[in-house]
Phi, psi and omega in degrees: 000129186285134176292148189263009176247135179282138180243133171245141178251121183259107186203116181285350173272104190293316178302312183292320180294317176298324177293322176294323181294324180293322174306309186290318176301316181299333178259031171065023173274145179279082188268116186287307185185162173264119181258129180261353177212164187290332177296312175305317183294321182290325177295312178294320182294318179291337176283331182269348183073221184277346183270062182224142171238123188258118172262124185250131179216135182211162183295333179241132184296330175302314178298316175304316184289327177293320175297325177302316177298318184289321184294320184290335177289313187280326182229080192297330183264001178292152167264136187235125177240125177264128170260122189231157172284316183253140171251032173310137185300322181301315182295317182299310184297318178294326182293315174297322180296338179265002175114007179288150176256340178207153181217116186234140173287143179291351177275358178295141180287158182300316180294318176297314173309318172305312177298317180294322178298319178298318183296314179298319178302328178277358171103008176276159177258139183235118175240147180304149177296331174307319179293314177306316181291323175292320178296333179289337177278350190267131181238160186283143174227114185294356181288342180237133182232162182297138179090353177276076194245012185272140180297317183293346178299313180269003184048054177275131173281162182298323179295322181292322174297322176297324181286321178299322177305314182300321179294323177294328180282353185073029184275135177286166182305322187292323181284323175302311182302322176288326177301313187262358171080025182236164180287150182300326178299322177300321179300309179305320180302309183298320190287324180291329172297310186298312177308317185293312181296325182274350186053053178239164189266336187202178180299323180294315180294324174299311180297323178295315179303317180289328180283318186290336177256004173072023179290317176225164175230154178298129178289138166265354175222151180284151175272148182262126180288150173285153185295145182101134193296320182252014180299131177271157173218156178284143181235156177278131183288114178303148173280179179294321180071189179268148172282177178302131184266141170089155180294336178296343179253359186303324180297334184278347178280056187265166169262171196227158187278134182280068181246128170287133178222170181295139178268003178295148175292138180238000000 
C-alpha cells in the first residue's frame, strides 16, 4: 500500500540521496525528489503544503542541524527527520531545539528507518535509544531545580564553560585541548571539576545540564586558541538563553545523581 505522505530528501551528495530515494520508493513511499539546496526544497515544500516529510542528511551532523533550523523557518508545517552519524545527547537535544521531529542514526536498518518515518509522519517524536538508556541512568538530585540556570550558582569558571561547550558538541578531550590551546591532561582536570561542581556522573549528564539550563549552546564555529599551549584567553560568558524547547525534550531537563566519575572520554 502506497504511503500518503510526500518525502523530500535533503542531501548535497547526489549518489547518497538517490540511494536513499530508491530504498523508500521500493517500500511504497511517495518520494518527491532529492534536493541539493534549500531553495529547491522550499519550492517543492510550498507546492505540497504541510503534507511533507523532509529527511535531512549531511556529511557533518552540525550541518544537518543548521539545515534543520533553516527548513523549519521556511517550511513551518513540515515534518523533519535527521539521519546522523553521532547520537550524542547534546547533538540530539540541539536538533530538537532547532525543530527536528526525529533523530535517527545512519547505522539504522532499512526496516527500522521505514517504521520511524511512519511514526514521524503520524506526529510522533523519535530519539535514539542510546539517549533513552542514558536518561534511564539519570536520577533526581534536589540541588538543581528548574530555572536554576546561572553559571555563578555552580561556581563554573569561564574556562569550564568552554569545556562544557566542547562536551555539548560531543568533542573528545583531544579536540577540546587543541581548540582551547591547553594540554589534554588539563582538560581532564577541568572535566573532573565540572562533574564535582554539578553533582553529575559523567560527560553526557554535564552536557545535558548545560543545554537544559541555557548555560551553553552548540557552537557552529570553532574557537581560536590563544598562542601558547597553556595560554588563557578571555571568553564571552554565555547568557541564560532559552531552555530546551518542546515536550519532546522535557525528559532531558533532568536533575542528576551526585556520583563522582571518571572524566576520561569513552
